[in-house]
C-alpha positions as CSV (number, residue, x, y, z in Angstrom):
1,X,-38.2,54.1,64.5
2,X,-37.4,55.6,61.0
3,X,-33.9,56.2,62.1
4,X,-33.5,52.6,63.2
5,X,-34.9,51.4,59.8
6,X,-32.4,53.7,58.0
7,X,-29.5,52.3,60.0
8,X,-30.7,48.7,59.3
9,X,-31.1,49.4,55.6
10,X,-27.6,50.9,55.4
11,X,-26.1,47.9,57.3
12,X,-27.9,45.5,54.8
13,X,-26.6,47.5,51.9
14,X,-23.0,47.4,53.2
15,X,-23.1,43.7,53.9
16,X,-24.6,43.1,50.4
17,X,-21.8,45.2,48.8
18,X,-19.2,43.3,50.9
19,X,-20.5,39.9,49.7
20,X,-20.6,41.2,46.1
21,X,-17.0,42.5,46.3
22,X,-15.9,39.2,47.9
23,X,-17.7,37.2,45.2
24,X,-16.2,39.4,42.5
25,X,-12.7,39.0,43.9
26,X,-13.2,35.3,44.1
27,X,-14.3,35.2,40.4
28,X,-11.3,37.2,39.5
29,X,-9.0,34.6,41.1
30,X,-10.4,31.8,38.9
31,X,-8.5,30.9,35.8
32,X,-9.6,28.4,33.2
33,X,-7.8,26.7,30.2
34,X,-7.9,23.5,28.2
35,X,-4.7,22.4,29.9
36,X,-3.0,23.4,33.1
37,X,0.7,22.5,33.5
38,X,1.9,22.6,37.1
39,X,5.7,23.2,37.3
40,X,8.4,25.5,36.0
41,X,10.7,22.8,34.7
42,X,11.9,22.3,31.1
43,X,9.3,19.6,30.8
44,X,6.6,22.1,31.8
45,X,7.7,24.6,29.1
46,X,7.8,22.0,26.3
47,X,4.4,20.7,27.4
48,X,2.9,24.2,27.3
49,X,4.5,25.0,23.9
50,X,3.2,21.8,22.4
51,X,-0.3,22.4,23.7
52,X,-0.3,25.9,22.3
53,X,1.0,24.6,18.9
54,X,-2.0,22.2,18.8
55,X,-4.4,25.0,19.4
56,X,-5.2,24.5,23.0
57,X,-5.4,27.2,25.7
58,X,-2.8,26.5,28.4
59,X,-1.7,27.9,31.7
60,X,1.6,27.2,33.4
61,X,1.3,27.3,37.2
62,X,4.9,27.5,38.4
63,X,6.2,27.5,41.9
64,X,9.5,28.7,40.5
65,X,10.2,32.3,39.5
66,X,12.9,31.2,37.0
67,X,11.8,28.8,34.3
68,X,13.6,25.8,33.0
69,X,14.4,23.8,36.2
70,X,17.9,22.3,36.2
71,X,18.4,23.0,32.5
72,X,18.6,26.7,33.4
73,X,20.0,26.3,36.9
74,X,23.5,24.9,36.4
75,X,23.1,21.6,34.5
76,X,24.7,23.0,31.3
77,X,27.0,20.0,30.6
78,X,24.0,18.0,29.4
79,X,23.7,14.3,30.2
80,X,22.5,13.2,26.8
81,X,23.5,9.6,26.1
82,X,22.8,9.1,22.4
83,X,21.9,12.5,21.0
84,X,20.4,10.9,17.8
85,X,17.2,9.9,19.6
86,X,16.5,13.4,21.0
87,X,13.8,15.0,18.8
88,X,10.9,17.4,18.8
89,X,11.0,20.5,20.9
90,X,13.9,19.2,22.9
91,X,16.1,19.2,19.8
92,X,14.6,22.6,18.9
93,X,15.9,23.9,22.3
94,X,19.4,22.6,21.6
95,X,19.2,24.1,18.1
96,X,18.4,27.5,19.5
97,X,21.5,27.1,21.7
98,X,23.5,26.5,18.6
99,X,22.2,29.6,17.0
100,X,23.1,31.6,20.1
101,X,26.7,30.4,20.2
102,X,27.1,30.9,16.5
103,X,27.1,34.6,17.2
104,X,30.5,36.2,18.1
105,X,28.7,38.5,20.6
106,X,27.9,35.4,22.7
107,X,31.5,34.8,23.5
108,X,32.2,37.5,26.0
109,X,34.9,35.9,28.1
110,X,36.6,33.8,25.5
111,X,36.7,33.3,21.8
112,X,34.6,30.6,20.3
113,X,37.7,28.8,18.8
114,X,39.2,28.7,22.3
115,X,36.3,26.7,23.7
116,X,36.4,24.1,20.9
117,X,34.5,20.9,20.7
118,X,34.4,19.4,24.2
119,X,31.8,16.9,25.4
120,X,31.2,13.3,26.4
121,X,32.7,11.8,23.3
122,X,30.7,14.0,20.9
123,X,31.1,17.7,20.0
124,X,29.6,20.3,22.2
125,X,28.6,22.2,19.1
126,X,27.4,19.9,16.4
127,X,27.6,21.8,13.1
128,X,26.2,19.1,11.0
129,X,23.1,18.8,13.2
130,X,23.1,22.5,14.1
131,X,22.8,21.7,17.8
132,X,24.7,22.8,20.9
133,X,24.7,20.5,24.0
134,X,26.8,22.5,26.5
135,X,25.8,25.9,27.5
136,X,25.6,28.7,30.2
137,X,22.6,28.7,32.6
138,X,21.4,32.2,31.7
139,X,21.3,31.3,28.0
140,X,19.1,28.4,28.7
141,X,16.7,30.5,30.8
142,X,16.6,33.1,28.1
143,X,15.5,30.5,25.5
144,X,12.8,29.3,27.9
145,X,11.5,32.8,28.2
146,X,11.7,33.1,24.4
147,X,9.3,30.1,24.1
148,X,6.9,31.8,26.6
149,X,6.9,35.0,24.5
150,X,6.7,33.4,21.1
151,X,3.8,31.2,22.0
152,X,2.1,33.8,24.2
153,X,2.0,31.4,27.1
154,X,0.3,32.4,30.3
155,X,2.5,31.8,33.3
156,X,1.7,32.4,37.0
157,X,5.0,32.3,38.9
158,X,5.6,31.8,42.6
159,X,2.3,29.8,42.8
160,X,2.6,26.8,45.2
161,X,-0.1,24.1,45.1
162,X,-2.2,23.8,48.3
163,X,-1.2,20.2,48.8
164,X,-3.7,19.6,51.6
165,X,-6.9,21.1,50.2
166,X,-6.1,22.5,46.8
167,X,-7.0,19.6,44.5
168,X,-10.7,19.1,43.8
169,X,-11.7,15.9,42.2
170,X,-15.0,14.4,41.0
171,X,-15.6,10.9,39.5
172,X,-11.9,10.4,39.0
173,X,-11.2,13.7,37.3
174,X,-9.3,16.7,38.7
175,X,-11.7,19.6,38.4
176,X,-9.4,22.3,39.7
177,X,-6.3,23.1,41.7
178,X,-5.8,25.9,44.1
179,X,-2.6,27.5,45.1
180,X,-1.6,28.8,48.5
181,X,-2.2,32.4,47.3
182,X,-5.9,31.4,46.7
183,X,-5.8,31.3,42.9
184,X,-8.0,28.6,41.4
185,X,-7.1,26.9,38.1
186,X,-9.7,24.9,36.2
187,X,-8.8,22.7,33.2
188,X,-9.9,19.7,31.2
189,X,-6.5,18.0,31.6
190,X,-3.6,18.6,34.0
191,X,0.1,17.8,33.7
192,X,2.3,17.5,36.8
193,X,5.8,18.5,35.5
194,X,7.4,19.1,38.9
195,X,10.5,17.2,40.2
196,X,8.6,16.3,43.3
197,X,5.2,15.1,42.0
198,X,3.2,17.2,44.3
199,X,0.1,17.4,42.2
200,X,0.2,13.7,41.5
201,X,0.4,12.9,45.2
202,X,-2.3,15.4,46.1
203,X,-4.6,13.7,43.6
204,X,-4.1,10.5,45.5
205,X,-2.2,8.8,42.7
206,X,0.0,5.9,43.8
207,X,3.7,6.5,44.1
208,X,6.9,5.1,45.5
209,X,9.8,6.7,47.3
210,X,13.2,5.0,47.7
211,X,14.6,1.8,46.3
212,X,12.6,-1.4,45.5
213,X,14.0,-4.8,46.2
214,X,15.7,-6.4,43.2
215,X,13.2,-9.2,43.5
216,X,10.2,-6.9,43.0
217,X,10.7,-6.4,39.3
218,X,13.4,-9.0,38.6
219,X,16.3,-6.4,38.6
220,X,20.0,-6.6,39.4
221,X,20.9,-3.0,40.3
222,X,17.9,-1.5,42.2
223,X,18.0,-2.3,45.9
224,X,20.7,-1.6,48.5
225,X,24.1,-2.1,46.8
226,X,26.7,-2.5,49.5
227,X,30.1,-3.6,48.1
228,X,29.3,-2.3,44.6
229,X,31.9,0.2,43.3
230,X,31.5,1.3,39.7
231,X,32.6,4.9,39.7
232,X,35.2,6.8,41.6
233,X,32.6,8.0,44.2
234,X,33.8,5.7,47.0
235,X,36.6,5.5,49.6
236,X,39.5,3.7,48.0
237,X,41.6,4.1,51.1
238,X,40.8,2.8,54.6
239,X,39.6,6.0,56.3
240,X,38.8,6.0,60.0
241,X,35.2,7.3,60.7
242,X,35.6,8.3,64.3
243,X,36.1,11.8,65.8
244,X,39.1,10.4,67.6
245,X,40.7,7.9,65.3
246,X,40.4,4.4,66.6
247,X,38.1,5.4,69.4
248,X,34.5,4.2,68.7
249,X,33.2,5.9,71.9
250,X,34.2,9.3,70.5
251,X,31.4,9.3,68.0
252,X,31.3,9.5,64.2
253,X,32.5,12.3,62.0
254,X,29.9,14.5,60.3
255,X,28.2,12.9,57.3
256,X,28.4,9.3,58.5
257,X,25.3,7.4,59.4
258,X,25.3,5.3,62.6
259,X,23.6,2.0,61.8
260,X,23.2,-0.9,59.5
261,X,23.2,0.1,55.8
262,X,20.7,-2.7,55.0
263,X,20.8,-6.0,53.1
264,X,22.2,-6.1,49.6
265,X,19.5,-6.2,47.1
266,X,16.7,-5.3,49.5
267,X,14.4,-2.3,49.6
268,X,14.7,0.9,51.6
269,X,13.0,4.3,51.7
270,X,16.2,6.3,51.3
271,X,16.8,8.7,48.4
272,X,19.9,9.2,46.3
273,X,21.9,12.4,47.1
274,X,21.1,15.9,45.9
275,X,23.4,18.8,45.2
276,X,23.6,22.1,43.4
277,X,25.3,22.1,39.9
278,X,27.5,25.2,40.5
279,X,28.5,27.5,37.7
280,X,32.1,28.6,38.5
281,X,34.5,30.8,36.7
282,X,38.3,31.3,36.7
283,X,37.9,34.7,34.9
284,X,38.9,37.3,37.6
285,X,36.7,40.0,36.2
286,X,33.6,37.8,36.4
287,X,34.5,35.9,39.6
288,X,32.9,36.1,43.1
289,X,35.2,34.9,45.8
290,X,33.8,31.9,47.7
291,X,32.0,33.4,50.7
292,X,31.9,32.0,54.2
293,X,28.4,30.7,54.5
294,X,25.9,30.8,57.4
295,X,26.7,28.4,60.2
296,X,30.1,27.4,58.8
297,X,31.7,24.6,60.7
298,X,35.0,23.2,59.4
299,X,34.3,20.0,61.4
300,X,31.7,19.2,58.7
301,X,34.5,18.6,56.3
302,X,36.9,16.7,58.6
303,X,36.3,13.5,56.7
304,X,37.4,15.2,53.4
305,X,40.6,16.3,55.2
306,X,41.3,12.6,56.0
307,X,40.7,11.7,52.4
308,X,43.3,14.3,51.3
309,X,45.7,13.0,54.0
310,X,45.4,9.5,52.5
311,X,46.6,10.9,49.1
312,X,43.5,11.6,47.1
313,X,44.0,14.5,44.6
314,X,41.2,14.2,41.9
315,X,39.4,17.3,43.1
316,X,38.9,18.9,39.7
317,X,37.6,16.0,37.6
318,X,34.1,17.3,37.4
319,X,34.8,20.9,36.7
320,X,33.2,20.4,33.3
321,X,33.9,23.3,31.0
322,X,31.0,25.3,29.5
323,X,31.4,28.4,27.3
324,X,33.0,31.6,28.5
325,X,35.4,30.3,31.1
326,X,32.7,28.7,33.2
327,X,31.9,25.3,34.6
328,X,29.1,22.9,35.3
329,X,30.6,21.5,38.5
330,X,29.2,18.2,39.6
331,X,29.9,15.7,42.4
332,X,33.1,13.7,42.1
333,X,35.0,11.5,44.5
334,X,34.2,9.9,47.9
335,X,33.4,13.3,49.6
336,X,32.1,16.1,47.3
337,X,29.1,18.3,46.5
338,X,26.5,15.6,47.1
339,X,25.1,16.0,50.6
340,X,24.7,12.3,51.2
341,X,21.9,11.2,53.5
342,X,20.4,14.7,54.2
343,X,17.4,14.5,51.9
344,X,15.5,11.4,52.9
345,X,12.4,13.3,54.0
346,X,12.4,15.8,51.2
347,X,9.9,14.1,48.8
348,X,7.0,14.3,51.2
349,X,8.2,17.1,53.4
350,X,6.1,20.3,53.9
351,X,7.2,23.4,52.0
352,X,8.7,24.8,55.2
353,X,10.7,21.6,55.8
354,X,11.9,21.5,52.2
355,X,13.2,25.1,52.6
356,X,15.2,23.9,55.6
357,X,16.6,21.0,53.6
358,X,17.4,23.3,50.6
359,X,19.1,25.8,52.8
360,X,21.1,23.0,54.5
361,X,22.4,21.9,51.1
362,X,23.3,25.4,50.2
363,X,25.2,25.9,53.4
364,X,26.9,22.6,53.1
365,X,28.1,23.2,49.5
366,X,29.1,26.8,50.0
367,X,30.9,25.7,53.2
368,X,32.7,23.0,51.2
369,X,34.0,25.6,48.7
370,X,35.1,27.9,51.5
371,X,36.8,25.0,53.2
372,X,38.7,24.1,50.1
373,X,39.8,27.6,49.5
374,X,40.8,28.4,53.1
375,X,41.4,25.4,55.4
376,X,45.0,24.3,56.2
377,X,43.9,20.6,55.9
378,X,43.6,21.1,52.1
379,X,46.9,20.4,50.3
380,X,48.5,23.6,49.1
381,X,48.7,22.6,45.4
382,X,44.9,22.0,45.4
383,X,44.0,25.0,47.5
384,X,46.0,27.3,45.2
385,X,44.0,26.0,42.2
386,X,40.7,26.3,44.1
387,X,41.4,30.0,44.8
388,X,41.5,30.6,41.0
389,X,37.7,29.8,40.9
390,X,34.6,31.5,42.3
391,X,30.9,31.9,41.7
392,X,30.0,33.8,38.5
393,X,28.8,37.4,38.5
394,X,26.8,37.1,35.3
395,X,24.9,34.0,36.3
396,X,22.0,33.7,38.7
397,X,22.0,37.5,39.1
398,X,20.5,38.7,42.3
399,X,21.3,35.4,44.0
400,X,25.1,35.9,44.5
401,X,25.9,33.6,41.6
402,X,24.2,30.7,43.4
403,X,21.9,28.4,41.3
404,X,18.1,28.8,41.8
405,X,17.2,25.1,41.8
406,X,18.5,22.3,44.0
407,X,19.2,19.2,41.9
408,X,16.4,16.9,43.0
409,X,17.6,13.8,41.3
410,X,14.7,11.7,42.4
411,X,11.7,12.2,44.7
412,X,8.3,10.5,44.3
413,X,7.9,8.1,41.4
414,X,4.4,7.2,40.2
415,X,3.3,3.6,40.3
416,X,1.0,3.0,37.4
417,X,-0.2,-0.2,35.7
418,X,3.1,-0.1,33.8
419,X,6.4,0.4,35.5
420,X,9.7,1.0,33.6
421,X,12.4,-1.3,35.0
422,X,16.1,-1.9,34.2
423,X,14.9,-4.7,31.9
424,X,13.4,-2.2,29.5
425,X,16.4,0.1,29.8
426,X,18.8,-2.8,29.1
427,X,16.8,-4.0,26.1
428,X,15.6,-7.2,27.7
429,X,11.9,-6.4,27.4
430,X,9.9,-4.9,24.6
431,X,8.2,-1.6,25.3
432,X,4.5,-1.0,24.3
433,X,3.1,2.3,23.1
434,X,6.4,4.3,23.0
435,X,6.2,8.1,23.2
436,X,10.0,8.9,23.4
437,X,13.4,7.4,24.0
438,X,16.1,7.4,26.5
439,X,19.7,6.2,26.3
440,X,21.6,7.2,29.4
441,X,23.2,4.7,31.7
442,X,21.4,3.3,34.8
443,X,22.8,6.0,37.1
444,X,22.3,6.5,40.8
445,X,24.3,8.7,43.1
446,X,25.2,7.5,46.6
447,X,22.4,7.0,49.0
448,X,24.2,6.6,52.3
449,X,27.6,6.7,54.1
450,X,28.2,4.1,56.8
451,X,30.8,2.2,58.8
452,X,31.8,-1.1,57.4
453,X,32.2,-4.3,59.4
454,X,35.9,-3.7,59.3
455,X,35.5,-0.3,60.9
456,X,36.1,2.0,58.0
457,X,33.9,4.6,56.3
458,X,32.2,3.7,53.0
459,X,29.6,5.1,50.6
460,X,26.7,3.1,49.2
461,X,24.3,3.4,46.3
462,X,26.4,4.7,43.5
463,X,25.6,2.8,40.3
464,X,26.5,3.3,36.7
465,X,25.6,0.6,34.2
466,X,25.6,1.5,30.5
467,X,22.5,0.9,28.4
468,X,23.5,-1.2,25.4
469,X,21.4,0.9,23.0
470,X,18.7,3.6,23.1
471,X,15.4,2.3,24.5
472,X,11.7,3.3,24.2
473,X,9.6,4.9,26.9
474,X,6.0,3.8,27.1
475,X,3.0,6.1,27.2
476,X,1.6,3.8,29.9
477,X,4.4,5.1,32.2
478,X,3.3,8.7,32.2
479,X,-0.4,8.1,32.9
480,X,-1.9,7.0,36.3
481,X,-4.1,4.0,36.8
482,X,-7.5,4.9,35.4
483,X,-9.3,4.2,38.7
484,X,-7.1,6.8,40.4
485,X,-7.1,9.8,38.0
486,X,-8.4,10.2,34.4
487,X,-7.1,13.6,33.4
488,X,-3.5,13.8,34.7
489,X,-0.2,13.1,32.9
490,X,3.1,12.8,34.8
491,X,6.1,13.2,32.5
492,X,8.8,13.8,35.2
493,X,7.8,11.7,38.2
494,X,6.8,8.9,35.8
495,X,6.2,5.3,36.7
496,X,9.7,3.7,36.9
497,X,11.7,1.8,39.4
498,X,14.5,3.6,41.2
499,X,17.3,2.3,39.0
500,X,15.4,2.7,35.7
501,X,14.6,6.2,36.7
502,X,18.3,6.7,37.0
503,X,18.5,6.5,33.3
504,X,15.2,8.2,32.4
505,X,15.8,11.3,34.7
506,X,17.7,13.3,32.1
507,X,16.6,16.8,31.2
508,X,16.3,16.1,27.4
509,X,14.1,13.1,28.2
510,X,11.9,15.2,30.5
511,X,11.5,17.7,27.6
512,X,10.6,14.9,25.2
513,X,8.0,13.4,27.6
514,X,6.6,16.9,28.4
515,X,5.9,17.4,24.7
516,X,4.4,13.9,24.3
517,X,2.2,14.4,27.4
518,X,0.8,17.6,25.9
519,X,0.1,15.8,22.6
520,X,-1.8,13.1,24.4
521,X,-3.7,15.7,26.5
522,X,-4.7,17.4,23.3
523,X,-6.2,14.2,21.9
524,X,-8.0,13.5,25.1
525,X,-9.5,17.0,25.1
526,X,-10.6,16.7,21.5
527,X,-12.3,13.3,22.0
528,X,-13.5,14.1,25.6
529,X,-12.0,10.9,26.9
530,X,-9.7,9.9,29.8
531,X,-6.0,10.1,29.0
532,X,-5.9,6.3,29.4
533,X,-8.2,5.9,26.4
534,X,-6.2,8.0,24.0
535,X,-5.9,6.0,20.7
536,X,-2.2,5.2,20.5
537,X,-2.3,5.1,16.7
538,X,-3.4,8.8,16.6
539,X,-0.8,9.7,19.2
540,X,2.0,7.9,17.4
541,X,1.2,9.7,14.2
542,X,1.2,13.1,15.9
543,X,4.5,12.4,17.6
544,X,6.2,11.2,14.4
545,X,4.9,14.4,12.7
546,X,6.7,16.3,15.5
547,X,9.9,14.5,14.6
548,X,10.0,12.6,17.9
549,X,11.9,9.4,18.1
550,X,9.8,6.5,19.4
551,X,11.9,3.4,18.6
552,X,15.2,2.4,17.0
553,X,13.5,1.9,13.6
554,X,11.0,4.7,14.4
555,X,8.2,2.9,12.5
């Protein structure tokens, strides 16, 4: 009997200790701050820096291991528009780039004077403003890491939101978010600074995917745009789309959608194309020969072979030069690095499905470069030039010179009480409560590739309409409806129509809006109010003190 009691007592003690250890481990996996920023983008970093500057505790919960998003993952030939309206921490970032490239030691593969002032009509290195707008990926990433160190930011990397069960809300407030690893993050205010808007969606905030009809917001350039050709990203020659030319029964070439492209001006749920912004070099000592990728199939590029056969030769028009004999290589022409039509399910896809889509884009783009360097269908004069290029040894180290981040040009877009449309971008409507400015053109890449009624292949969705002047971006566009969530700000997947987002979606603008979102969050925390009730007068003063640009007269 005594022995049984001893055994029972030991068992109870063991169970008690197990529960205590489990409870202790659970407590150790809880992390609290005034502000939690979800994402590893440039917007996430500027938001966290600003919160820290304002005296708030902040945690960055980043799915990414490498910080900076596209800014540090290949998009070094910055899409700026009017640089004069880029202020605050965004301008500080470009100033730090200037300081880096002022040093002779930063020019390893060429002399500074050899690079010169190259850019979109304005200097890459602006001595008067002490800014640099064109840069190498690793330099951008290093500056992001410098921000983290200088402001002693707490960053949890490789932490993916549990999108099904990880967002706990009460009375319209997010109490906490939990990641797939089991870490729980508690805050007074949250910022979703991801390209996908996963936290926003998990908090049940309204959003839209795809193109709205032109009639929805009184726009001209939003919906399906068949027959609109504004750039060089369309087929100027009559190219046969069939496996056996002239034989409809033989099937379509790879990359062409079978079906009706839709009615001009009407809505669809399709997403503009993604790609990687490759960093290439023609410096032999720093060059990686284009490898043959997994599952390479030259038939994937047969359509490009027909484009070459029709006489197209503008292959190198978007090998944009960045320092040290490198490029930011972007999509150009009717068949290029954009993997058209292969991303429609990405915005809402599971993490596993997204990995498949991302890998598909990698294989497609690596295969494209291998094809250009090796396939006999490529004209010899072009192929010889392609062979002078390769991936870059001193960029994206450990990843074979391949960028870390897929260029997710557009995914979910929040639908708030206020939606930015092309009318605000084009200066046709006044913008209330501005917290930053944009200036880039209404810009959408192609959405689909289809067969025309005449029986030839064509691209659809590419739009480029210049904004007449810089425009303001409203605070109301980065906050959800108050009845949906009271302590969330969304500076990246903000409330905008498809075509307006085409202008807003530039990395400097995301940095600006990240900083402004953190400023508003700080005020909401101080006054213990929903983000929707932040007093704009206070926010405006704070932003102007930070040298943000809010309107053309900045009053």
